[in-house]
N, CA and C atoms of all chains as a GROMACS GRO file, in nm:
protein
  627
    1MET      N    1   9.759  11.262  10.899
    1MET     CA    2   9.792  11.210  10.766
    1MET      C    3   9.943  11.219  10.743
    2ALA      N    4  10.001  11.106  10.710
    2ALA     CA    5  10.145  11.103  10.684
    2ALA      C    6  10.177  11.184  10.558
    3LYS      N    7  10.295  11.243  10.557
    3LYS     CA    8  10.336  11.319  10.439
    3LYS      C    9  10.372  11.225  10.324
    4SER      N   10  10.331  11.263  10.205
    4SER     CA   11  10.363  11.180  10.089
    4SER      C   12  10.504  11.211  10.040
    5LEU      N   13  10.568  11.109   9.985
    5LEU     CA   14  10.708  11.123   9.940
    5LEU      C   15  10.724  11.065   9.800
    6LEU      N   16  10.785  11.146   9.714
    6LEU     CA   17  10.821  11.097   9.581
    6LEU      C   18  10.971  11.071   9.578
    7ILE      N   19  11.008  10.949   9.540
    7ILE     CA   20  11.150  10.914   9.528
    7ILE      C   21  11.185  10.911   9.379
    8ILE      N   22  11.281  10.994   9.342
    8ILE     CA   23  11.325  10.995   9.202
    8ILE      C   24  11.455  10.916   9.194
    9SER      N   25  11.452  10.807   9.119
    9SER     CA   26  11.569  10.720   9.107
    9SER      C   27  11.626  10.740   8.967
   10ARG      N   28  11.750  10.791   8.959
   10ARG     CA   29  11.801  10.828   8.827
   10ARG      C   30  11.940  10.772   8.795
   11GLN      N   31  11.973  10.661   8.861
   11GLN     CA   32  12.103  10.600   8.832
   11GLN      C   33  12.087  10.459   8.776
   12ALA      N   34  12.181  10.419   8.692
   12ALA     CA   35  12.180  10.285   8.635
   12ALA      C   36  12.198  10.180   8.745
   13PRO      N   37  12.148  10.058   8.724
   13PRO     CA   38  12.139   9.960   8.833
   13PRO      C   39  12.269   9.929   8.906
   14TRP      N   40  12.382   9.923   8.836
   14TRP     CA   41  12.505   9.882   8.906
   14TRP      C   42  12.603   9.998   8.918
   15SER      N   43  12.553  10.121   8.913
   15SER     CA   44  12.642  10.238   8.914
   15SER      C   45  12.691  10.273   9.053
   16GLY      N   46  12.629  10.217   9.155
   16GLY     CA   47  12.666  10.249   9.292
   16GLY      C   48  12.551  10.211   9.384
   17PRO      N   49  12.554  10.259   9.508
   17PRO     CA   50  12.449  10.218   9.603
   17PRO      C   51  12.314  10.289   9.583
   18GLY      N   52  12.312  10.396   9.502
   18GLY     CA   53  12.191  10.478   9.487
   18GLY      C   54  12.063  10.402   9.454
   19PRO      N   55  12.063  10.322   9.347
   19PRO     CA   56  11.940  10.255   9.308
   19PRO      C   57  11.884  10.163   9.416
   20ARG      N   58  11.973  10.087   9.480
   20ARG     CA   59  11.925   9.995   9.584
   20ARG      C   60  11.876  10.073   9.706
   21GLU      N   61  11.944  10.181   9.739
   21GLU     CA   62  11.899  10.260   9.854
   21GLU      C   63  11.763  10.324   9.829
   22ALA      N   64  11.744  10.374   9.707
   22ALA     CA   65  11.614  10.432   9.672
   22ALA      C   66  11.504  10.328   9.688
   23LEU      N   67  11.535  10.209   9.642
   23LEU     CA   68  11.438  10.099   9.648
   23LEU      C   69  11.412  10.058   9.793
   24ASP      N   70  11.517  10.052   9.874
   24ASP     CA   71  11.501  10.016  10.015
   24ASP      C   72  11.414  10.119  10.088
   25ILE      N   73  11.434  10.246  10.055
   25ILE     CA   74  11.352  10.351  10.117
   25ILE      C   75  11.206  10.330  10.080
   26ALA      N   76  11.184  10.302   9.952
   26ALA     CA   77  11.046  10.283   9.904
   26ALA      C   78  10.981  10.163   9.972
   27LEU      N   79  11.054  10.052   9.981
   27LEU     CA   80  10.997   9.931  10.040
   27LEU      C   81  10.972   9.948  10.190
   28ALA      N   82  11.068  10.012  10.258
   28ALA     CA   83  11.051  10.034  10.402
   28ALA      C   84  10.933  10.128  10.427
   29GLY      N   85  10.925  10.236  10.348
   29GLY     CA   86  10.814  10.330  10.363
   29GLY      C   87  10.680  10.262  10.333
   30GLY      N   88  10.680  10.180  10.230
   30GLY     CA   89  10.558  10.108  10.193
   30GLY      C   90  10.512  10.016  10.305
   31ALA      N   91  10.609   9.950  10.370
   31ALA     CA   92  10.576   9.858  10.479
   31ALA      C   93  10.509   9.931  10.595
   32PHE      N   94  10.542  10.061  10.608
   32PHE     CA   95  10.480  10.142  10.714
   32PHE      C   96  10.362  10.222  10.662
   33ASP      N   97  10.311  10.184  10.545
   33ASP     CA   98  10.192  10.247  10.487
   33ASP      C   99  10.209  10.395  10.456
   34LEU      N  100  10.333  10.440  10.433
   34LEU     CA  101  10.351  10.580  10.393
   34LEU      C  102  10.306  10.596  10.248
   35PRO      N  103  10.244  10.709  10.216
   35PRO     CA  104  10.204  10.732  10.077
   35PRO      C  105  10.326  10.768   9.992
   36LEU      N  106  10.368  10.673   9.910
   36LEU     CA  107  10.493  10.687   9.836
   36LEU      C  108  10.471  10.677   9.686
   37GLY      N  109  10.556  10.746   9.614
   37GLY     CA  110  10.561  10.728   9.470
   37GLY      C  111  10.706  10.714   9.428
   38MET      N  112  10.728  10.654   9.312
   38MET     CA  113  10.864  10.641   9.259
   38MET      C  114  10.865  10.681   9.113
   39LEU      N  115  10.963  10.765   9.079
   39LEU     CA  116  10.980  10.806   8.939
   39LEU      C  117  11.117  10.759   8.892
   40PHE      N  118  11.119  10.686   8.781
   40PHE     CA  119  11.246  10.643   8.722
   40PHE      C  120  11.280  10.741   8.610
   41LEU      N  121  11.394  10.808   8.628
   41LEU     CA  122  11.435  10.917   8.540
   41LEU      C  123  11.578  10.892   8.494
   42ASP      N  124  11.614  10.949   8.381
   42ASP     CA  125  11.751  10.936   8.328
   42ASP      C  126  11.793  10.787   8.325
   43ASP      N  127  11.917  10.759   8.369
   43ASP     CA  128  11.966  10.620   8.365
   43ASP      C  129  11.888  10.528   8.459
   44GLY      N  130  11.806  10.584   8.547
   44GLY     CA  131  11.723  10.504   8.636
   44GLY      C  132  11.631  10.410   8.560
   45VAL      N  133  11.596  10.445   8.436
   45VAL     CA  134  11.507  10.357   8.358
   45VAL      C  135  11.575  10.224   8.327
   46PHE      N  136  11.708  10.221   8.328
   46PHE     CA  137  11.780  10.095   8.301
   46PHE      C  138  11.753   9.991   8.409
   47GLN      N  139  11.714  10.036   8.529
   47GLN     CA  140  11.682   9.941   8.637
   47GLN      C  141  11.564   9.852   8.598
   48LEU      N  142  11.481   9.903   8.507
   48LEU     CA  143  11.355   9.834   8.476
   48LEU      C  144  11.365   9.741   8.356
   49LEU      N  145  11.481   9.736   8.292
   49LEU     CA  146  11.497   9.652   8.173
   49LEU      C  147  11.475   9.505   8.206
   50ALA      N  148  11.398   9.438   8.123
   50ALA     CA  149  11.379   9.294   8.140
   50ALA      C  150  11.505   9.221   8.094
   51GLY      N  151  11.530   9.105   8.153
   51GLY     CA  152  11.637   9.019   8.106
   51GLY      C  153  11.776   9.052   8.158
   52GLN      N  154  11.787   9.128   8.265
   52GLN     CA  155  11.919   9.158   8.321
   52GLN      C  156  11.978   9.032   8.386
   53ALA      N  157  12.111   9.022   8.385
   53ALA     CA  158  12.179   8.908   8.447
   53ALA      C  159  12.284   8.959   8.545
   54PRO      N  160  12.239   9.009   8.661
   54PRO     CA  161  12.330   9.073   8.757
   54PRO      C  162  12.441   8.980   8.807
   55ASP      N  163  12.416   8.848   8.808
   55ASP     CA  164  12.517   8.754   8.855
   55ASP      C  165  12.643   8.759   8.768
   56GLN      N  166  12.627   8.804   8.644
   56GLN     CA  167  12.742   8.815   8.554
   56GLN      C  168  12.844   8.917   8.605
   57VAL      N  169  12.797   9.014   8.683
   57VAL     CA  170  12.888   9.116   8.737
   57VAL      C  171  12.887   9.113   8.890
   58GLN      N  172  12.858   8.997   8.944
   58GLN     CA  173  12.859   8.973   9.089
   58GLN      C  174  12.772   9.073   9.164
   59GLN      N  175  12.654   9.099   9.110
   59GLN     CA  176  12.561   9.191   9.178
   59GLN      C  177  12.433   9.116   9.211
   60LYS      N  178  12.357   9.173   9.305
   60LYS     CA  179  12.229   9.113   9.339
   60LYS      C  180  12.120   9.169   9.249
   61ASP      N  181  12.019   9.091   9.230
   61ASP     CA  182  11.909   9.129   9.142
   61ASP      C  183  11.822   9.236   9.205
   62LEU      N  184  11.797   9.345   9.131
   62LEU     CA  185  11.705   9.449   9.178
   62LEU      C  186  11.562   9.417   9.137
   63THR      N  187  11.549   9.335   9.033
   63THR     CA  188  11.418   9.314   8.972
   63THR      C  189  11.315   9.260   9.071
   64ALA      N  190  11.358   9.160   9.152
   64ALA     CA  191  11.264   9.101   9.247
   64ALA      C  192  11.213   9.208   9.344
   65ASN      N  193  11.304   9.294   9.391
   65ASN     CA  194  11.265   9.401   9.484
   65ASN      C  195  11.173   9.502   9.416
   66LEU      N  196  11.205   9.534   9.289
   66LEU     CA  197  11.121   9.628   9.216
   66LEU      C  198  10.979   9.574   9.201
   67GLN      N  199  10.972   9.446   9.171
   67GLN     CA  200  10.839   9.388   9.150
   67GLN      C  201  10.763   9.371   9.280
   68ALA      N  202  10.835   9.382   9.393
   68ALA     CA  203  10.768   9.374   9.523
   68ALA      C  204  10.702   9.506   9.561
   69LEU      N  205  10.735   9.614   9.491
   69LEU     CA  206  10.683   9.747   9.528
   69LEU      C  207  10.530   9.749   9.542
   70PRO      N  208  10.455   9.700   9.442
   70PRO     CA  209  10.309   9.703   9.457
   70PRO      C  210  10.260   9.623   9.577
   71MET      N  211  10.329   9.512   9.609
   71MET     CA  212  10.290   9.431   9.724
   71MET      C  213  10.310   9.507   9.856
   72PHE      N  214  10.406   9.600   9.854
   72PHE     CA  215  10.432   9.682   9.972
   72PHE      C  216  10.348   9.810   9.970
   73GLY      N  217  10.254   9.815   9.881
   73GLY     CA  218  10.164   9.930   9.875
   73GLY      C  219  10.219  10.047   9.797
   74VAL      N  220  10.333  10.029   9.731
   74VAL     CA  221  10.388  10.137   9.648
   74VAL      C  222  10.343  10.111   9.505
   75ASP      N  223  10.229  10.166   9.469
   75ASP     CA  224  10.182  10.139   9.333
   75ASP      C  225  10.179  10.264   9.246
   76GLU      N  226  10.228  10.375   9.300
   76GLU     CA  227  10.242  10.494   9.217
   76GLU      C  228  10.381  10.492   9.155
   77LEU      N  229  10.392  10.425   9.042
   77LEU     CA  230  10.522  10.408   8.978
   77LEU      C  231  10.520  10.477   8.842
   78PHE      N  232  10.623  10.555   8.817
   78PHE     CA  233  10.627  10.636   8.695
   78PHE      C  234  10.762  10.625   8.626
   79VAL      N  235  10.758  10.639   8.494
   79VAL     CA  236  10.880  10.639   8.414
   79VAL      C  237  10.875  10.760   8.322
   80ALA      N  238  10.989  10.828   8.308
   80ALA     CA  239  10.994  10.945   8.219
   80ALA      C  240  11.006  10.900   8.073
   81ALA      N  241  10.909  10.939   7.993
   81ALA     CA  242  10.907  10.899   7.852
   81ALA      C  243  11.032  10.948   7.779
   82SER      N  244  11.075  11.071   7.811
   82SER     CA  245  11.191  11.126   7.738
   82SER      C  246  11.318  11.046   7.770
   83SER      N  247  11.330  10.996   7.895
   83SER     CA  248  11.446  10.915   7.931
   83SER      C  249  11.447  10.784   7.853
   84LEU      N  250  11.328  10.725   7.834
   84LEU     CA  251  11.318  10.602   7.754
   84LEU      C  252  11.358  10.631   7.609
   85ARG      N  253  11.302  10.739   7.555
   85ARG     CA  254  11.330  10.773   7.414
   85ARG      C  255  11.478  10.796   7.389
   86GLU      N  256  11.542  10.874   7.479
   86GLU     CA  257  11.684  10.905   7.463
   86GLU      C  258  11.769  10.778   7.457
   87ARG      N  259  11.722  10.673   7.525
   87ARG     CA  260  11.799  10.550   7.534
   87ARG      C  261  11.750  10.443   7.438
   88GLY      N  262  11.661  10.482   7.349
   88GLY     CA  263  11.612  10.388   7.248
   88GLY      C  264  11.528  10.276   7.305
   89LEU      N  265  11.461  10.301   7.416
   89LEU     CA  266  11.379  10.197   7.481
   89LEU      C  267  11.232  10.226   7.463
   90GLY      N  268  11.154  10.121   7.450
   90GLY     CA  269  11.009  10.135   7.452
   90GLY      C  270  10.958  10.085   7.585
   91SER      N  271  10.836  10.122   7.623
   91SER     CA  272  10.786  10.079   7.753
   91SER      C  273  10.764   9.928   7.756
   92THR      N  274  10.761   9.862   7.640
   92THR     CA  275  10.742   9.717   7.638
   92THR      C  276  10.868   9.643   7.683
   93ALA      N  277  10.982   9.713   7.682
   93ALA     CA  278  11.108   9.649   7.723
   93ALA      C  279  11.119   9.642   7.875
   94LEU      N  280  11.022   9.699   7.948
   94LEU     CA  281  11.032   9.708   8.093
   94LEU      C  282  10.959   9.594   8.161
   95ASN      N  283  11.010   9.554   8.278
   95ASN     CA  284  10.940   9.447   8.349
   95ASN      C  285  10.874   9.497   8.476
   96LEU      N  286  10.828   9.623   8.472
   96LEU     CA  287  10.753   9.677   8.585
   96LEU      C  288  10.635   9.756   8.530
   97GLU      N  289  10.520   9.736   8.590
   97GLU     CA  290  10.402   9.813   8.550
   97GLU      C  291  10.417   9.956   8.602
   98ALA      N  292  10.442  10.048   8.512
   98ALA     CA  293  10.460  10.187   8.555
   98ALA      C  294  10.399  10.279   8.451
   99GLU      N  295  10.353  10.394   8.498
   99GLU     CA  296  10.291  10.490   8.408
   99GLU      C  297  10.400  10.573   8.340
  100VAL      N  298  10.395  10.579   8.208
  100VAL     CA  299  10.495  10.654   8.132
  100VAL      C  300  10.448  10.799   8.119
  101LEU      N  301  10.530  10.891   8.169
  101LEU     CA  302  10.491  11.032   8.172
  101LEU      C  303  10.577  11.117   8.080
  102GLU      N  304  10.512  11.203   8.004
  102GLU     CA  305  10.586  11.300   7.921
  102GLU      C  306  10.637  11.412   8.012
  103ASP      N  307  10.733  11.490   7.959
  103ASP     CA  308  10.795  11.596   8.039
  103ASP      C  309  10.694  11.692   8.100
  104ASP      N  310  10.590  11.726   8.025
  104ASP     CA  311  10.497  11.827   8.076
  104ASP      C  312  10.416  11.776   8.195
  105ALA      N  313  10.416  11.645   8.219
  105ALA     CA  314  10.344  11.590   8.334
  105ALA      C  315  10.436  11.576   8.457
  106LEU      N  316  10.566  11.592   8.436
  106LEU     CA  317  10.660  11.566   8.546
  106LEU      C  318  10.652  11.673   8.656
  107ALA      N  319  10.640  11.798   8.614
  107ALA     CA  320  10.634  11.906   8.713
  107ALA      C  321  10.511  11.890   8.802
  108ALA      N  322  10.399  11.851   8.740
  108ALA     CA  323  10.275  11.831   8.816
  108ALA      C  324  10.291  11.715   8.914
  109LEU      N  325  10.365  11.613   8.870
  109LEU     CA  326  10.388  11.498   8.958
  109LEU      C  327  10.467  11.540   9.082
  110VAL      N  328  10.577  11.610   9.061
  110VAL     CA  329  10.660  11.655   9.174
  110VAL      C  330  10.578  11.746   9.266
  111ASP      N  331  10.498  11.829   9.204
  111ASP     CA  332  10.417  11.926   9.280
  111ASP      C  333  10.318  11.858   9.374
  112ARG      N  334  10.268  11.744   9.331
  112ARG     CA  335  10.160  11.675   9.401
  112ARG      C  336  10.207  11.611   9.533
  113PHE      N  337  10.335  11.583   9.546
  113PHE     CA  338  10.384  11.517   9.667
  113PHE      C  339  10.432  11.620   9.770
  114ASP      N  340  10.421  11.583   9.899
  114ASP     CA  341  10.464  11.673  10.006
  114ASP      C  342  10.615  11.686  10.008
  115GLN      N  343  10.683  11.574   9.982
  115GLN     CA  344  10.829  11.575   9.986
  115GLN      C  345  10.884  11.499   9.867
  116VAL      N  346  11.006  11.535   9.830
  116VAL     CA  347  11.066  11.468   9.715
  116VAL      C  348  11.214  11.446   9.742
  117MET      N  349  11.265  11.334   9.695
  117MET     CA  350  11.408  11.305   9.714
  117MET      C  351  11.462  11.243   9.585
  118THR      N  352  11.582  11.287   9.548
  118THR     CA  353  11.642  11.237   9.424
  118THR      C  354  11.771  11.162   9.456
  119LEU      N  355  11.777  11.037   9.413
  119LEU     CA  356  11.897  10.956   9.437
  119LEU      C  357  11.955  10.910   9.304
  120MET      N  358  10.262  12.381   9.598
  120MET     CA  359  10.373  12.312   9.662
  120MET      C  360  10.504  12.340   9.588
  121ALA      N  361  10.554  12.462   9.600
  121ALA     CA  362  10.676  12.499   9.527
  121ALA      C  363  10.797  12.425   9.583
  122THR      N  364  10.883  12.383   9.494
  122THR     CA  365  11.002  12.306   9.532
  122THR      C  366  11.128  12.388   9.507
  123LEU      N  367  11.221  12.382   9.603
  123LEU     CA  368  11.354  12.437   9.581
  123LEU      C  369  11.444  12.320   9.540
  124HIS      N  370  11.497  12.327   9.418
  124HIS     CA  371  11.586  12.221   9.369
  124HIS      C  372  11.731  12.262   9.396
  125VAL      N  373  11.804  12.180   9.466
  125VAL     CA  374  11.942  12.211   9.502
  125VAL      C  375  12.038  12.123   9.422
  126LEU      N  376  12.127  12.189   9.346
  126LEU     CA  377  12.224  12.114   9.265
  126LEU      C  378  12.365  12.147   9.309
  127SER      N  379  12.454  12.048   9.300
  127SER     CA  380  12.593  12.072   9.341
  127SER      C  381  12.694  12.013   9.242
  128HIS      N  382  12.646  11.964   9.126
  128HIS     CA  383  12.736  11.904   9.026
  128HIS      C  384  12.745  11.993   8.903
  129SER      N  385  12.860  11.996   8.839
  129SER     CA  386  12.877  12.075   8.718
  129SER      C  387  12.784  12.024   8.607
  130PRO      N  388  12.713  12.117   8.542
  130PRO     CA  389  12.623  12.076   8.433
  130PRO      C  390  12.700  12.031   8.309
  131PHE      N  391  12.830  12.058   8.308
  131PHE     CA  392  12.910  12.018   8.192
  131PHE      C  393  12.964  11.876   8.209
  132ALA      N  394  12.943  11.818   8.327
  132ALA     CA  395  12.992  11.683   8.353
  132ALA      C  396  12.880  11.581   8.361
  133ASP      N  397  12.760  11.623   8.392
  133ASP     CA  398  12.649  11.526   8.395
  133ASP      C  399  12.517  11.596   8.366
  134ASN      N  400  12.409  11.520   8.367
  134ASN     CA  401  12.282  11.575   8.319
  134ASN      C  402  12.180  11.608   8.429
  135ARG      N  403  12.229  11.625   8.552
  135ARG     CA  404  12.134  11.658   8.659
  135ARG      C  405  12.057  11.787   8.628
  136LEU      N  406  12.130  11.890   8.585
  136LEU     CA  407  12.063  12.018   8.560
  136LEU      C  408  11.960  12.004   8.448
  137ALA      N  409  11.998  11.936   8.339
  137ALA     CA  410  11.906  11.920   8.227
  137ALA      C  411  11.778  11.850   8.272
  138SER      N  412  11.793  11.746   8.353
  138SER     CA  413  11.675  11.674   8.401
  138SER      C  414  11.594  11.758   8.497
  139CYS      N  415  11.662  11.832   8.579
  139CYS     CA  416  11.594  11.920   8.674
  139CYS      C  417  11.510  12.024   8.598
  140LEU      N  418  11.567  12.082   8.494
  140LEU     CA  419  11.494  12.183   8.418
  140LEU      C  420  11.370  12.124   8.351
  141ARG      N  421  11.380  11.997   8.319
  141ARG     CA  422  11.269  11.927   8.254
  141ARG      C  423  11.148  11.914   8.346
  142LEU      N  424  11.172  11.899   8.474
  142LEU     CA  425  11.058  11.881   8.565
  142LEU      C  426  11.038  12.000   8.659
  143LEU      N  427  11.104  12.110   8.629
  143LEU     CA  428  11.092  12.229   8.713
  143LEU      C  429  10.953  12.292   8.698
  144GLY      N  430  10.884  12.308   8.808
  144GLY     CA  431  10.751  12.370   8.804
  144GLY      C  432  10.762  12.521   8.792
  145LYS      N  433  10.652  12.587   8.759
  145LYS     CA  434  10.658  12.731   8.731
  145LYS      C  435  10.687  12.815   8.855
  146ASP      N  436  10.662  12.760   8.974
  146ASP     CA  437  10.691  12.834   9.097
  146ASP      C  438  10.818  12.782   9.167
  147ASP      N  439  10.882  12.683   9.105
  147ASP     CA  440  11.000  12.623   9.168
  147ASP      C  441  11.122  12.714   9.158
  148GLY      N  442  11.215  12.694   9.251
  148GLY     CA  443  11.340  12.769   9.249
  148GLY      C  444  11.458  12.675   9.230
  149LEU      N  445  11.570  12.735   9.191
  149LEU     CA  446  11.691  12.658   9.166
  149LEU      C  447  11.802  12.717   9.251
  150LEU      N  448  11.865  12.636   9.335
  150LEU     CA  449  11.978  12.684   9.413
  150LEU      C  450  12.103  12.609   9.371
  151LEU      N  451  12.202  12.685   9.321
  151LEU     CA  452  12.325  12.625   9.272
  151LEU      C  453  12.433  12.635   9.379
  152THR      N  454  12.495  12.523   9.409
  152THR     CA  455  12.605  12.521   9.506
  152THR      C  456  12.720  12.443   9.445
  153GLY      N  457  12.837  12.454   9.503
  153GLY     CA  458  12.952  12.379   9.455
  153GLY      C  459  12.974  12.400   9.305
  154ASP      N  460  13.011  12.294   9.234
  154ASP     CA  461  13.039  12.305   9.091
  154ASP      C  462  12.915  12.336   9.007
  155ALA      N  463  12.798  12.324   9.065
  155ALA     CA  464  12.676  12.358   8.990
  155ALA      C  465  12.672  12.506   8.954
  156VAL      N  466  12.749  12.589   9.025
  156VAL     CA  467  12.747  12.733   8.992
  156VAL      C  468  12.804  12.759   8.852
  157TYR      N  469  12.879  12.663   8.797
  157TYR     CA  470  12.928  12.679   8.659
  157TYR      C  471  12.812  12.689   8.560
  158ALA      N  472  12.694  12.646   8.601
  158ALA     CA  473  12.576  12.656   8.513
  158ALA      C  474  12.546  12.802   8.480
  159LEU      N  475  12.593  12.895   8.563
  159LEU     CA  476  12.567  13.037   8.539
  159LEU      C  477  12.641  13.088   8.416
  160LEU      N  478  12.739  13.012   8.367
  160LEU     CA  479  12.812  13.051   8.247
  160LEU      C  480  12.730  13.026   8.121
  161ASN      N  481  12.624  12.949   8.138
  161ASN     CA  482  12.543  12.908   8.024
  161ASN      C  483  12.411  12.986   8.026
  162ALA      N  484  12.366  13.029   7.910
  162ALA     CA  485  12.247  13.114   7.903
  162ALA      C  486  12.116  13.037   7.921
  163ASP      N  487  12.126  12.906   7.937
  163ASP     CA  488  12.005  12.823   7.948
  163ASP      C  489  11.913  12.864   8.062
  164LEU      N  490  11.967  12.936   8.158
  164LEU     CA  491  11.888  12.968   8.277
  164LEU      C  492  11.820  13.105   8.268
  165ALA      N  493  11.841  13.175   8.154
  165ALA     CA  494  11.790  13.312   8.142
  165ALA      C  495  11.640  13.320   8.164
  166HIS      N  496  11.567  13.217   8.120
  166HIS     CA  497  11.421  13.222   8.131
  166HIS      C  498  11.372  13.203   8.275
  167LEU      N  499  11.465  13.173   8.366
  167LEU     CA  500  11.425  13.150   8.505
  167LEU      C  501  11.451  13.272   8.593
  168GLN      N  502  11.463  13.386   8.529
  168GLN     CA  503  11.498  13.507   8.602
  168GLN      C  504  11.421  13.522   8.732
  169GLY      N  505  11.494  13.548   8.840
  169GLY     CA  506  11.428  13.568   8.969
  169GLY      C  507  11.411  13.440   9.048
  170ARG      N  508  11.435  13.326   8.984
  170ARG     CA  509  11.417  13.199   9.053
  170ARG      C  510  11.546  13.121   9.066
  171VAL      N  511  11.658  13.184   9.023
  171VAL     CA  512  11.788  13.116   9.032
  171VAL      C  513  11.870  13.178   9.145
  172TYR      N  514  11.912  13.095   9.236
  172TYR     CA  515  11.994  13.138   9.349
  172TYR      C  516  12.128  13.064   9.342
  173ALA      N  517  12.231  13.127   9.394
  173ALA     CA  518  12.361  13.060   9.397
  173ALA      C  519  12.432  13.096   9.527
  174LEU      N  520  12.504  13.000   9.578
  174LEU     CA  521  12.579  13.021   9.702
  174LEU      C  522  12.699  13.111   9.672
  175GLU      N  523  12.699  13.226   9.737
  175GLU     CA  524  12.796  13.331   9.702
  175GLU      C  525  12.942  13.283   9.711
  176GLU      N  526  12.977  13.212   9.816
  176GLU     CA  527  13.118  13.174   9.831
  176GLU      C  528  13.163  13.080   9.718
  177ASP      N  529  13.072  12.995   9.671
  177ASP     CA  530  13.107  12.903   9.563
  177ASP      C  531  13.123  12.979   9.430
  178VAL      N  532  13.042  13.084   9.413
  178VAL     CA  533  13.052  13.167   9.293
  178VAL      C  534  13.184  13.244   9.292
  179ARG      N  535  13.215  13.309   9.405
  179ARG     CA  536  13.338  13.388   9.416
  179ARG      C  537  13.462  13.298   9.401
  180ALA      N  538  13.457  13.184   9.464
  180ALA     CA  539  13.573  13.094   9.461
  180ALA      C  540  13.608  13.053   9.320
  181ARG      N  541  13.506  13.047   9.232
  181ARG     CA  542  13.527  12.997   9.096
  181ARG      C  543  13.536  13.109   8.993
  182SER      N  544  13.535  13.234   9.038
  182SER     CA  545  13.545  13.348   8.946
  182SER      C  546  13.435  13.346   8.841
  183ILE      N  547  13.312  13.327   8.886
  183ILE     CA  548  13.198  13.326   8.795
  183ILE      C  549  13.134  13.464   8.796
  184ASP      N  550  13.098  13.513   8.677
  184ASP     CA  551  13.023  13.637   8.667
  184ASP      C  552  12.875  13.601   8.677
  185ALA      N  553  12.819  13.619   8.795
  185ALA     CA  554  12.690  13.557   8.823
  185ALA      C  555  12.570  13.644   8.789
  186ASP      N  556  12.479  13.587   8.713
  186ASP     CA  557  12.350  13.650   8.692
  186ASP      C  558  12.247  13.569   8.772
  187ALA      N  559  12.263  13.576   8.903
  187ALA     CA  560  12.174  13.501   8.992
  187ALA      C  561  12.166  13.576   9.123
  188GLN      N  562  12.070  13.540   9.205
  188GLN     CA  563  12.062  13.600   9.338
  188GLN      C  564  12.157  13.523   9.429
  189LEU      N  565  12.256  13.595   9.481
  189LEU     CA  566  12.356  13.528   9.563
  189LEU      C  567  12.308  13.520   9.708
  190VAL      N  568  12.329  13.404   9.766
  190VAL     CA  569  12.290  13.384   9.906
  190VAL      C  570  12.408  13.328   9.984
  191ASP      N  571  12.408  13.355  10.114
  191ASP     CA  572  12.506  13.292  10.202
  191ASP      C  573  12.436  13.174  10.272
  192TYR      N  574  12.503  13.112  10.367
  192TYR     CA  575  12.442  12.993  10.429
  192TYR      C  576  12.313  13.025  10.506
  193PRO      N  577  12.308  13.137  10.581
  193PRO     CA  578  12.177  13.171  10.641
  193PRO      C  579  12.069  13.190  10.534
  194GLY      N  580  12.110  13.246  10.418
  194GLY     CA  581  12.015  13.262  10.307
  194GLY      C  582  11.968  13.128  10.253
  195PHE      N  583  12.059  13.032  10.249
  195PHE     CA  584  12.029  12.894  10.208
  195PHE      C  585  11.919  12.838  10.300
  196VAL      N  586  11.940  12.857  10.430
  196VAL     CA  587  11.842  12.806  10.527
  196VAL      C  588  11.707  12.875  10.506
  197GLN      N  589  11.712  13.008  10.487
  197GLN     CA  590  11.586  13.082  10.468
  197GLN      C  591  11.511  13.033  10.345
  198LEU      N  592  11.583  13.007  10.236
  198LEU     CA  593  11.519  12.956  10.114
  198LEU      C  594  11.453  12.820  10.141
  199SER      N  595  11.525  12.736  10.217
  199SER     CA  596  11.471  12.604  10.249
  199SER      C  597  11.339  12.615  10.326
  200ILE      N  598  11.329  12.723  10.403
  200ILE     CA  599  11.206  12.746  10.480
  200ILE      C  600  11.097  12.803  10.390
  201ASP      N  601  11.138  12.896  10.302
  201ASP     CA  602  11.040  12.967  10.220
  201ASP      C  603  10.968  12.874  10.119
  202PHE      N  604  11.041  12.776  10.068
  202PHE     CA  605  10.978  12.682   9.974
  202PHE      C  606  10.908  12.571  10.052
  203ASP      N  607  10.806  12.512   9.990
  203ASP     CA  608  10.731  12.406  10.057
  203ASP      C  609  10.817  12.283  10.080
  204LYS      N  610  10.904  12.254   9.984
  204LYS     CA  611  10.991  12.138  10.000
  204LYS      C  612  11.121  12.159   9.925
  205VAL      N  613  11.220  12.079   9.962
  205VAL     CA  614  11.353  12.090   9.902
  205VAL      C  615  11.387  11.956   9.838
  206ASN      N  616  11.433  11.962   9.714
  206ASN     CA  617  11.475  11.840   9.644
  206ASN      C  618  11.624  11.853   9.611
  207THR      N  619  11.706  11.778   9.680
  207THR     CA  620  11.850  11.781   9.655
  207THR      C  621  11.886  11.673   9.554
  208TRP      N  622  11.950  11.716   9.446
  208TRP     CA  623  11.988  11.621   9.339
  208TRP      C  624  12.121  11.557   9.374
  209LEU      N  625  12.117  11.451   9.456
  209LEU     CA  626  12.238  11.384   9.503
  209LEU      C  627  12.311  11.313   9.389
   0.00000   0.00000   0.00000
């Protein structure tokens, strides 16, 4: 049995290479049928906002890759409720189907995976 | 599945520590390295007694009065082995 991996993505979409690398890891792992989960925490929730226009800042779109996650078998997707609240966002503003978790559920989530990585 | 969370950024400059504390499990440990050792100046970690570790050379270099278990690099390795997994907050 392959080890399960939780990827915590906590950076805003155009802040650097972190968000795209986290996503690439998830997609590559998914393609190899690894049991993967992804948690969007802190500024990472901004990656999920609907209506982004990355071409305005000469960046590539992350949205298409994010929406490919379930197709690659990565369907354990989570968002931290407190991160959304701090930023004045509701889960309806997101364009990814993800489970919204309160803080008290986060420790259990991390605990459940064999390995965890934060980018 | 206890996790060792490794931080290396100052808690006064970003929110890695705050987020880490939010998802810290009851058996998890915290290892402070680099500028993260400045977190020892703040009383927020008092409730984690016995689960906070800090890299000794980074503490000494910064003149921090540490209320944590100090470890050297071999100690760092041993902690990584003792916990089920390691989560580095890059």
